[in-house]
C-alpha positions in Angstrom: 18.2 1.5 -2.6 16.1 2.5 0.3 13.3 4.9 0.9 12.1 6.3 4.0 9.4 8.2 5.4 5.7 8.8 6.6 2.4 8.8 4.8 -1.1 9.8 5.2 -4.4 7.5 4.7 -7.8 8.7 3.8 -9.8 5.5 3.7 -13.7 5.7 2.4 -16.1 2.9 2.2 -17.4 1.7 -1.6 -21.2 1.7 -0.8 -22.4 -1.8 -2.3 -25.2 -2.4 -4.6 -27.8 -4.4 -3.0 -26.9 -4.4 0.4 -23.9 -5.3 2.7 -21.8 -8.0 0.7 -19.4 -10.9 2.5 -16.6 -8.3 1.9 -16.0 -5.3 2.7 -14.2 -2.5 -0.3 -12.6 0.7 0.2 -11.3 3.5 -1.5 -7.6 4.3 -0.6 -6.4 8.3 -0.8 -2.6 8.6 0.3 -0.5 11.5 0.7 3.8 9.5 0.8 6.8 12.2 2.4 9.9 11.8 2.1 12.2 9.8 -0.2 9.1 9.0 -1.9 7.4 12.3 -2.4 4.1 10.7 -4.4 0.5 10.5 -4.0 -1.2 6.9 -4.0 -4.8 6.0 -5.4 -6.3 2.1 -4.9 -9.3 0.3 -3.7 -9.5 -2.6 -0.8 -11.0 -5.2 0.2 -11.1 -6.9 3.2 -12.9 -9.1 6.3 -13.0 -9.2 9.4 -13.8 -12.8 11.5 -15.3 -13.6 14.6 -12.8 -13.5 17.0 -12.2 -9.9 17.4 -8.8 -8.6 15.8 -8.3 -10.9 12.9 -9.1 -9.7 9.8 -7.3 -10.2 6.1 -6.9 -7.7 2.8 -5.8 -7.2 -0.6 -5.3 -4.4 -2.4 -4.0 -2.6 -5.7 -2.6 0.6 -5.2 -1.5 3.1 -8.1 2.0 5.7 -6.5 3.0 8.4 -8.8 5.3 10.6 -7.3 9.0 10.9 -7.4 10.8 8.5 -5.9 14.7 9.6 -4.5 14.6 12.4 -7.3 13.1 10.1 -10.3 9.8 10.6 -11.3 7.3 8.4 -12.7 4.4 5.7 -11.0 4.5 2.2 -10.3 1.5 -0.5 -9.1 1.3 -1.9 -5.2 -0.2 -5.3 -4.8 -0.8 -5.8 -0.7 -1.5 -9.0 0.5 -2.0 -9.3 4.5 -3.7 -10.4 7.4 -3.9 -10.4 11.3 -4.8 -12.7 13.7 -6.5 -11.3 17.2 -4.1 -8.3 16.9 -0.8 -10.2 17.7 0.3 -11.8 14.4 0.1 -8.6 11.5 1.3 -9.9 8.3 1.6 -7.4 5.1 3.1 -8.1 1.8 3.1 -5.5 -0.3 5.1 -5.5 -3.4 5.5 -3.8 -6.8 3.4 -5.2 -9.7 6.6 -6.0 -12.3 6.8 -4.1 -15.1 4.6 -1.7 -14.0 6.8 1.6 -13.9 6.7 4.5 -15.9 8.9 6.9 -17.0 12.1 7.3 -15.0 11.1 4.7 -12.8 10.6 2.0 -14.9 12.3 -1.3 -14.4 11.5 -0.9 -10.7 11.1 -3.6 -8.1 10.5 -3.7 -5.0 8.7 -4.5 -1.4 6.7 -1.6 0.8 6.9 -2.4 4.4 4.5 -0.3 6.6 5.9 0.7 10.4 3.2 2.2 12.5 4.7 4.5 15.7 1.8 5.6 17.8 -1.0 6.5 15.2 1.7 7.9 12.8 2.4 5.5 9.3 5.9 5.2 8.9 7.2 3.6 5.8 10.7 1.6 4.5 10.6 1.2 0.2 13.5 -1.2 -0.5 13.5 -1.1 -4.2 15.8 -1.6 -7.1 15.1 0.1 -10.6 16.3 -2.2 -14.3 17.7 -4.8 -11.7 20.3 -2.3 -9.9 
């Protein structure tokens, strides 16, 4: 199955005790619309390099809502890198066995697409291996 739609995300820096750390930490608050109507909450940790536009981040995000009419939640794991703004690689997958309620058994890959300043997604998923 493939779910498509848009999302809005608010990113809030997490203050570091004792001064700046080596890695930036951010809270994620996401509103997802379309085939997946949900709210996502998570935490991201990332770093930029000395080369402008090169960076990497990891994140864990819990999604709660309705996917093609089925209610429940699941967790996404993010791992992404960018090289000088030209080579952006994202790997966002469902954490195994994280699905609840009608989304128990969910597996899949979440892809973020950028269209200008708009955030779009495609979510290629299965439920219980189907």
